[in-house]
C-alpha positions in Angstrom: -68.3 18.7 -125.7 -69.9 19.3 -129.1 -70.0 23.0 -128.4 -66.4 23.0 -127.4 -65.5 21.1 -130.5 -67.6 23.5 -132.5 -65.4 26.3 -131.1 -62.2 24.3 -131.7 -61.0 25.3 -128.2 -59.5 23.7 -125.2 -61.8 23.4 -122.1 -59.6 25.7 -120.0 -59.6 28.3 -122.8 -63.4 28.1 -123.1 -63.9 28.5 -119.4 -61.5 31.5 -119.2 -63.2 33.1 -122.1 -66.6 32.9 -120.3 -65.1 33.9 -117.0 -64.5 37.5 -118.0 -63.8 38.8 -114.4 -61.4 35.9 -113.9 -62.8 35.0 -110.4 -62.7 31.3 -111.1 -66.4 30.8 -111.6 -69.1 31.7 -114.1 -72.8 32.3 -113.5 -75.3 30.0 -115.2 -76.5 33.1 -117.1 -73.0 33.7 -118.4 -72.7 30.1 -119.6 -76.1 30.2 -121.3 -75.5 33.6 -122.9 -72.1 32.5 -124.2 -73.3 29.3 -125.8 -76.3 31.1 -127.4 -74.0 33.8 -128.7 -71.8 31.2 -130.3 -74.6 30.2 -132.7 -74.3 26.6 -131.5 -77.7 25.0 -132.4 -79.5 25.1 -129.1 -82.1 27.2 -127.2 -82.3 28.9 -123.9 -84.6 26.3 -122.4 -82.2 23.5 -123.2 -79.2 25.6 -122.0 -80.9 26.3 -118.7 -81.2 22.6 -118.1 -77.6 22.1 -119.1 -76.5 24.9 -116.7 -78.4 23.3 -113.9 -76.5 20.0 -114.6 -73.1 21.9 -114.5 -74.0 23.7 -111.2 -73.6 20.5 -109.1 -73.6 22.3 -105.7 -76.6 24.5 -106.6 -75.0 27.8 -105.7 -75.9 29.5 -109.0 -72.3 29.5 -110.2 -70.1 27.0 -112.1 -66.5 26.7 -111.0 -63.8 25.2 -113.2 -64.0 21.9 -111.4 -67.8 21.7 -112.0 -67.3 22.7 -115.6 -64.8 20.0 -116.3 -66.5 17.3 -114.3 -69.8 18.0 -116.2 -68.0 17.6 -119.5 -66.1 14.5 -118.4 -68.0 12.8 -115.6 -66.1 9.6 -115.9 -62.8 11.5 -115.1 -64.3 12.9 -111.9 -62.8 11.1 -108.9 -65.2 12.8 -106.6 -68.3 12.0 -108.6 -71.2 11.4 -106.3 -72.3 7.8 -106.4 -75.6 7.5 -108.3 -78.5 5.6 -106.7 -78.2 3.0 -109.4 -74.5 2.4 -108.4 -75.4 2.1 -104.8 -78.2 -0.4 -105.6 -75.8 -2.5 -107.7 -73.3 -2.6 -104.8 -75.9 -3.7 -102.4 -77.1 -6.4 -104.7 -73.6 -7.7 -105.1 -73.3 -8.0 -101.3 -76.6 -9.8 -100.8 -75.4 -13.3 -101.6 -72.7 -12.9 -99.0 -75.2 -12.1 -96.3 -77.6 -14.9 -97.0 -77.0 -18.5 -97.6 -79.5 -21.3 -98.2 -79.0 -24.7 -96.6 
């Protein structure tokens, strides 16, 4: 989000700018190269880690949905439940399953 604010652009505009062939997806390399070319204070090692986070399905590409959900995970209705979330749900259910006399 800081990078997008740095560019003073909307998320869709940023994605379209990176997606030069307009196929609806960008490669991790395209994302990394674009961010590095923008002079945003980061490095290729850090950006490689970021690109891996954006590529949630691991296909080597980032579609618009992945791009937006990585930037705004709380707005993602299809967000995978984290292990911590699952553990918390199980702990909430435990008192209902067990009762002490």
